[in-house]
Structures are given as C-alpha cells and as structure tokens.
C-alpha positions as CSV (number, residue, x, y, z in Angstrom):
1,M,-30.9,-101.6,4.2
2,M,-33.0,-102.2,7.3
3,T,-31.3,-102.8,10.7
4,L,-32.5,-105.9,12.6
5,E,-32.9,-105.9,16.3
6,T,-33.3,-108.8,18.7
7,N,-36.4,-109.2,20.9
8,G,-35.3,-109.2,24.5
9,G,-32.0,-111.0,23.7
10,M,-33.9,-114.1,22.6
11,G,-32.4,-114.0,19.1
12,V,-35.9,-113.4,17.5
13,P,-35.6,-110.6,14.9
14,T,-38.0,-107.7,15.0
15,L,-38.5,-104.8,12.6
16,P,-39.5,-101.2,13.0
17,Q,-43.2,-100.4,12.8
18,F,-45.1,-101.1,9.6
19,H,-45.1,-97.4,8.7
20,E,-41.3,-97.1,9.2
21,I,-40.7,-99.9,6.7
22,I,-43.0,-98.2,4.2
23,E,-41.1,-95.0,4.5
24,D,-37.7,-96.6,4.0
25,V,-38.4,-98.4,0.7
26,D,-36.4,-97.2,-2.3
27,E,-37.6,-99.9,-4.7
28,D,-40.6,-99.8,-7.0
29,F,-42.6,-102.3,-5.0
30,L,-42.7,-103.6,-1.4
31,V,-43.7,-107.3,-1.1
32,F,-44.5,-108.9,2.3
33,T,-44.0,-112.7,2.0
34,Q,-43.6,-115.9,4.0
35,T,-41.1,-118.7,3.5
36,V,-43.2,-121.1,1.5
37,C,-45.3,-119.2,-0.9
38,P,-45.8,-120.0,-4.6
39,Y,-47.9,-116.9,-5.0
40,C,-45.0,-114.8,-3.8
41,T,-42.8,-116.4,-6.5
42,R,-45.5,-115.6,-9.0
43,A,-45.5,-111.9,-7.9
44,F,-41.6,-111.8,-8.1
45,R,-41.7,-113.2,-11.6
46,T,-44.3,-110.7,-12.7
47,L,-42.3,-107.8,-11.3
48,D,-39.1,-109.2,-12.8
49,S,-40.7,-109.5,-16.2
50,K,-41.5,-105.8,-16.2
51,N,-38.0,-104.9,-15.0
52,L,-39.5,-103.5,-11.7
53,T,-37.5,-103.5,-8.5
54,Y,-38.9,-104.8,-5.2
55,L,-38.0,-105.2,-1.6
56,E,-39.1,-108.5,0.0
57,V,-39.9,-108.6,3.7
58,N,-40.5,-112.2,4.9
59,L,-43.1,-112.1,7.7
60,D,-41.8,-115.4,9.1
61,N,-38.7,-113.6,10.3
62,F,-40.2,-110.7,12.2
63,V,-42.2,-110.8,15.4
64,G,-45.6,-109.0,15.3
65,L,-45.2,-107.7,11.8
66,R,-47.8,-110.0,10.2
67,K,-50.5,-108.6,12.6
68,E,-49.5,-105.0,11.7
69,V,-49.7,-105.8,8.0
70,V,-53.2,-107.4,8.3
71,T,-54.4,-104.6,10.5
72,E,-53.3,-102.0,8.0
73,T,-54.5,-103.8,4.8
74,R,-57.1,-106.3,6.0
75,H,-55.3,-108.7,3.6
76,R,-54.6,-112.0,5.4
77,T,-52.7,-113.9,2.7
78,V,-49.3,-113.4,1.1
79,P,-48.0,-111.8,-0.8
80,V,-49.0,-108.4,0.3
81,V,-47.9,-106.0,-2.4
82,F,-47.5,-102.2,-2.4
83,D,-46.6,-99.9,-5.3
84,M,-44.0,-97.5,-4.0
85,R,-43.5,-95.5,-7.2
86,G,-45.7,-92.5,-6.5
87,D,-45.8,-89.9,-3.8
88,S,-47.8,-92.3,-1.5
89,P,-47.7,-96.1,-1.3
90,I,-50.6,-97.8,-3.1
91,F,-51.8,-101.1,-1.6
92,V,-52.1,-103.5,-4.6
93,G,-53.2,-106.7,-2.9
94,G,-51.9,-110.2,-3.7
95,S,-50.4,-111.8,-6.8
96,D,-53.7,-111.9,-8.7
97,H,-54.3,-108.3,-8.0
98,L,-50.7,-107.5,-9.1
99,L,-51.3,-109.2,-12.4
100,E,-54.3,-107.0,-13.0
101,Y,-52.6,-103.9,-11.7
102,I,-49.5,-104.0,-13.9
C-alpha cells in the first residue's frame, strides 16, 4: 500500500515519483486513471475477465503525477496501462491497446 503525503499542509495528496510507483507494484498490471473514464472501466473489465490483478492510481487525486506519466509515456489519455508481470514494466497503452495486447 502506498503512503499518501499532503502538499504543504494544503490537504492536496501527492505521490512519490512515477518510478517509485512502478517499483512498488505487486499486481499484474498498473493502471493510471481519472475519476470519470469509461475506457478505464473497459480496461478493468478486460483485466477482470482474464483473472489478472491490477493497481489503480487515479491521476485526479495526485498533484503533478499526470505530467510525469505523460512525460514518461507520451500517452495523454487515460487509462495508461503497464504490464508488471515481467522483469521490467511494459507500457501497453490505453484500453484499445490492452485489448490487442491480452
């Protein structure tokens, strides 16, 4: 479980750097989402149908994380999906990419 911190006492949650999140994932997939996202729901249903586990990180809840994810992946929409099952994370893409990947 990740520990949340507040940003300057303002009550705005922040997360560790993007790479720290990637290193801490124990699930099969890491999925960056936002609050209203039908494509995220589609990705979750796809993973559930294959009995694969996933960690959801909602970008709406963490200051600056969306920019880091876009910088690392160049993927500007959600979901942003990573396969965490191998030795190194594999950037899959969005929900359409996930359907092709699995």
